[in-house]
Structure formats: C-alpha cells, structure tokens
N, C-alpha and C positions, 0 to 999 in steps of 0.2 A: 201741280195745279190745285184748285179747290174744289154727311149724308145723314144722321137719321133724317135730314131734310134738305133738299135743294134741287135745282133743275139741271140734271146732268152736270152738276157743278164741276169745277176744276179739281178733280181728284188729284191730290199731290202725287199719287202713285203713277199717274200717267207719264211721269218722267221716264219710265221704263220703255215707252214707245218712242223716246227721243224728243218729246215735247217738254222742254225745260221751262219755257215761259208760258204762262196762262194766256197771255195776250194773243197767242196764235189762234186760239179757238173762242175766246171770250171778249166781250166788249169791255168789261172791267179788267184792267191789266193784271190785277192780282187774283183773278178768278172769281167764281160764283156768278149767279145771275144768268141771263140768256146767252146762248152761244150763237156765233155767226154761222154763215152757210158752210164755211170750211170746217168748223167744229162739228156741224151736223154730219158732214161727209166722213170725217175721221171716225166719229162714233159708229157709223153704220158699216164702214168698210174695214176698219182695223180692230175695233174693240168689241163690238157686239158679235154674237154668234151668227151663223147663217143657217138657221134651222130648216129652211125650205130650199136650200141649195141654189139661191139666186145668183145670177152673174154679177160681177163687180159694178158694172154700169147700172144695173137695175137696183143694186143696193144703194148706190149714191143717189139715184132718183127718188128712192123711197125715203131718204133722209129729209126730203123737203117738207114744208108745212103740209098739213092734212089736205088742203085744197089744191095742192100742186105748187111748183116753184113760184116764188114771189119776185117782184122786181128787185134789182140789186140794192136799191136804196131802202128797202123795207124788209124787216124780219119780224115775224110774229111767233109766239110760242105759248102753248097751253100746257099746264103741268098739274098732275095730281099725285099725291103721295099718301098712302094709308098705312097704318101700323096695327097689327094684331099683337097684343102684349099679354103674356101670361107670366105673372110674377108671384113671388112667395112660394116657389116650388118646394122649399125646405119645410113648409108648414101647410097652411091651407091656401092652395093656389087660387088666384083671382085672374080672370080674363076680361079683356075689353078690346074693342076696335076703336081706333082713334083716326079721325080724318085730320091728318096733320097739315096738309097743304093742298090748296086748289087755287092756282094762280094763273094769271095771264100776263104776258110781257110783250112790249113792242120796242123796236129799235129803228130809229130813222137816221140814215146816213146822208149827209149833205156834202157830196164830193168825197174825197179821200181823207179829209182832215177834221171833219166835224161830225159828231154823232150825238143823238139824244136818246136816252134809254129810260124806260119806266116799267115797273112791274108791281103787281099787287093782287090781292084776292082775299081768300078766307084764312082765318087763323083761329085755332081752338083756344078757348079761354080756360084757365085753371079751374078745376072742380071746386077748389076751396073758396072761390069768390061767391058772394051772395047774389041772388037774382037781380037786385038793384044795381050792383057793380057790373054784372054782365050786361045789363041793358045800357048802362052808361058807356061802357067801353065798346060794345059791338064786336062783330066778327070780321070786319073788313079792315085791311091794313095795306099801306103802301110800303113795300119792302125796299124799294129803291127808286129814285128818280134823279137823274143827273145829266149834265151836258159835258162832253169831253172834246178837247181839241188837241190834235197832234200836229204841231207845226213842222215837224220833221220825223223821219223814221226813228223809233225808239225813244221819243220824247213826248210826253203827254201831260195835260192839265185837266182835271176833272172836278166839277163843282156840283154839289147837291147832296142827296141822301145816299150813302154807300156803307158797305161793311167797313169796320175799323181795320186799318192796315197794321196787322200784328199777327205774327206766327203762321203756322200751317192752317189753311182753310180746309180741314178735313170735313166731310159731309156729316159725320156722326155728331148730331147736336147734343147728345147726352154725354159725350166724352168730357172728362174733367177739364181738359185744356180749353173747352168752350163753355160748358154749363156753369162752371164755378168762377169764370174769369170775365163775365159780362161780355162775351163774344159769341152770343148764341144767334139763333135764326132770326130773332126779332130785335137784335141789339145794334141796328145800324145807327149812323150818326150823320148829321149835316156837317159839311165842311168842304175843304178843298184838298185835293190829292195831287201831288207832283210825282210823276213816275218816269224813271229813266231806265232803259235796259240796253244792254250791249251783248255781244256774243258770249261773254264769259260771266255775266252776272246781271243783277238789276237792283234798283233802289226805289223805295217808295217813302215819301214823307207826307204826312197828313196832319193838317190843323183842323180841329173839329170843335163844334159848339153844342153838341148834344142833339137829341131828336126834338124838333120843334113841337111835335104833338104832345110832348110831356110838359108838365109844369116846370116853369123856369128854375125853381129851387132844386130840382132833382137832375137837371141836365148836367152831364159830365162834359166839361170843357177841357181841352188839352191838346197834346201833340203826340204823335206816334211815328215810329220809323220801322221799316221793314227792309232787310237787305239779304241778298243771296249771292254766292260766288261759286264758280265752277271748281270742283275738287277733282274731277276726272271725267271720263266719258259718261254722260248721262248720270252724273252725280253732282249734287250741290249742297253746300252748307251755308249757314248764315245766322243772323241774330235779329231780334226785334226788341224795341224798348217803347214804353208808353208812360206818360205822366198825365193825370187828369184830376179834376176837382169839381165838386159841387158844394152846395151849402151843407150837405149832410155827409159827404164822404170824399176823402182824398186817397188816391191810389197811384202806386208806381209799380210797374211790371217790367220784367226783363226775361228774355228767353233765348236759348240757342236751339237751332233746328237743322235738320238735314233730310235729304231725299236721295235715295241710292238705288240704282238698277241692280237687281239680283238675278240676272239671266233674262232671256227674252220674255217680255210682257210681265215680268215679276219685279217686285220692288220692296224696299223697306223705308219707312218714314219714322222720324223720331223727333221729339221736342222735350226739352227740360226747361222749366221756368221757375222764377221766384217772384213773389208779389208782396208788397207792403201796403197795408190799408189802415187808415185812421178815420174813425167816425167822429162827427161833430160832438163836442162836449165831453169827449173821453181822451184823457192824456196819453194812455198807452196805445200801442199800435200792434197789429197782427203782422207777423212775417211768416208767410207760407210758401209751400212748394207744390208743383204740379208737373206731371210728366206723362208721356205716352210713347210707346213703341208699337208699331203696327206693320206686319208683313202682309204682302199680297202676292200670291203665287197663281199663275195661270195653269189650270189643269188641262183644259182644252180651250179652244177659242170660244170666248163668251162665258166661261165658267172659271171662277176664281175661289181659292181657299184663303181666308184671312185669319190671322192670329193677332190678338190685341192684348197688350199689357198696359195698365194705367196705375198711377199712384197720386194721391192727393193728401196734403196736410194743411189744415186751415191755419194753424199757428205753431211754428217750430219752437216758440218761447215757452210753451207750457205743455200740459198733457193732452192736447187736442187729439181728437180721434184721427187715426191714420186709416185711410181707405185704400185698399188694393183691389183692382178689378182686372179680370182676365177671362179670355174665352175664345173659342173658334167661331168662325162665320163662313157661310157659303154665299157667294154672290153669283147670280146667273142673269145674263143678258141674252136671251134666246135669239132675239133679232132687234133691229133698230127700234128705239122708242119704248122699249119695255125692259124693266129691271126688277128682279126679285132677289130678296136677301133674307137669310135666316141667321140670327145670332143667338148663341148660348153664352150667357155672361154670369160669372160667379164673382161676388163682392165679399171681401173679407175686411172687417173693421177691427181696429185695435185702439183701445183708449177707454172712452166713457162706458161704464157698465150698462147704462140705459140703452145703448145701441146694440141691436142684434149682431152677434159676431160674424155671421155669414148669411148670405142671401143669394138666391139663384133666380134667373128669369130666362125666358125664351121670347124673342121678338121676331116677327115676320113682317117684312116691308114689301109693299108693292108700289112701283113707281112707273107712271105712264106719262109720256110727253109727246106732244104733236106740234 
C-alpha cells in the first residue's frame, strides 16, 4: 500500500499483513491520504505496539478520532510530521528541525457508493526562496480534494486533485523514485482516475491536466497507468507507465515493481524505472534510471528494522553523476497514532568531480495523527 511524509499512508510493506490492496484501508484506492475507520482499527490492533497492555477492544476504540467515534458517514483526521535532520556528518555537521507537515483531512460518505475527500494544511517552503517568493506562495496547500464513485465492488471513478497513479507509493519523500521523478509529497495533479481491482490484481488509469494552482505553461498534462498482479500468497508484481508534457518539459517514464512478504509482518519492496526527458528548445534528451529496494522486518510488535538501497542516474547517455544511497532505519510505533523513525543514510556519488564523493546523514522523524 502507500513516509518521509504522509498520514499513516499506505505503506507498500503492509502486504505482509495480508493487505494487498490499499483500498481496504484508504479512500484513495492506490493509497496515501486519510484512512477509513477500518484502516484505523488495523493500525491500532495489528501494526502498532501495545505499550500499555490494553485489551484488543480498547485498542480498537482508541483508534477513533480524538473526540471519540464519529458517524459512519464522517471521518476526520489531523496529522503532524516533524523531522530532525543532521547532515554533513563526514565534514562539519549541520542540524535543523523541519515542520514537514501539519494537515487536516475530511471524508464524507454518501451511502456506500459515493465519497468526497479533502485534505490540506501547512507546507514548508524551500530555504532557497527569497522573502518575496515565500510571501507570494504562502505556507498553506491543498494536497487533495476529489470525489469518488464506486458503482460496484472493485470498480471506481475518482475526479479531482490526487497523487499521480505511478509506481510504489512509499512514504519516504526523499527517496529517488519520488524526489527525482516529480512524484513527491506536493506533486499531486488534477484529473480523473479509473480503478479496477479483483482478487488477484488491480489496474489504475489516470488522465491528468496538472495542478491548477500552477501557471498553465508548467502544468504537466498526460496519462499514467498502474497495474499489479498476484505472484503468490501476499506477493505482487506489476508495472507502471507515464507520458506527460508541458510547454517546458516532455517526460516518459516506465517502471516495474514488486511487493513480497518475507515472513510474518516482514516484507520486501522493490522498483526499477527508466525515464526520458526533453526540455523545450533542446534537441537532445536525457535517458535516466532510478531504483529502490527496501526490506522491513518486524523485531517485536510495533518495532521494525528497515534496510534501504537506492540508485539514480540522471542521464545514461553521458558521464552524469551516479548516486548510490543505502542505510539502516528503525521504525517504532509504540501505540496507535504515534510513529517514530530514525534513519542513517550514506550517499556515494560517482561522476562529476565537483560533487562530494560521499555524504552521511541522520534523520529522526516524529509522526502523530488523531
């Protein structure tokens, strides 16, 4: 299903619990965004730890919204994610705290076939922006707002602002398969998504027009496809393709991906992709590659050890810098609605001499949702 930012999003690793489809716990059938009441209960009773030894029924009750259970037709969610980042460990280390996300979300169900979802809140602006640019952009953002209709079980149509239907929606927004591919935490697009799932697979096709908040010239318009098929018990493989264009950039992307159970509550996810990009006014194009392999092993209930390997090449046609990143992580969910995670990441670059050959960082995340 589908972190350095998101709301108990659809971790692809949750396939190890038998949840192959994100639609089970999320309003968005491909994951991310607010979770439904069933998803809250799953998070509390199966995935999070039980630090205070509560009974299963009490855990399920605690999973409800902060003010208590809401009507079936209404779901609310508040979410905060912060990050302590210490980078440049190989030289002069620098530290800072980043308020990454402070969101609110609402989901309204009209019977069993119609739902309206919206979420938005605070977004940090890049430090490189000037004060005038920061004032113009502001710190408030709508991350999604859409309406979905499911005329029958396993069939849905969704219209509005949503994440792009492509590849694994892992929560780490600094992962190369997200940060370098315009699939990051704020890269949603307006469009229409067709989704179909069945017992042994699923298919998503999305036609999109870009984010309307952007200037028309830079909006990427195009088509994407996501598919997955059962390879065995609690294992799936699939592929994604995307074609998009604006006045400044044309982009084609393809990827193969898989999610595999590796024992009880443990899993392996992997994605390998190629992308082709052409900039306006430039005859040549870039052909690059990007990949990720990440394992997630349960040590005890609520405590997980992760290992991540990544690779990124901007242009296979020339001597572009090759980036390799790897490292261990610890993720701890002591009880429902709280998540802590520490990552140690080492990056090795090969190529341009102006780029430092290696760098190291530690990042500590805290995530609270109610």
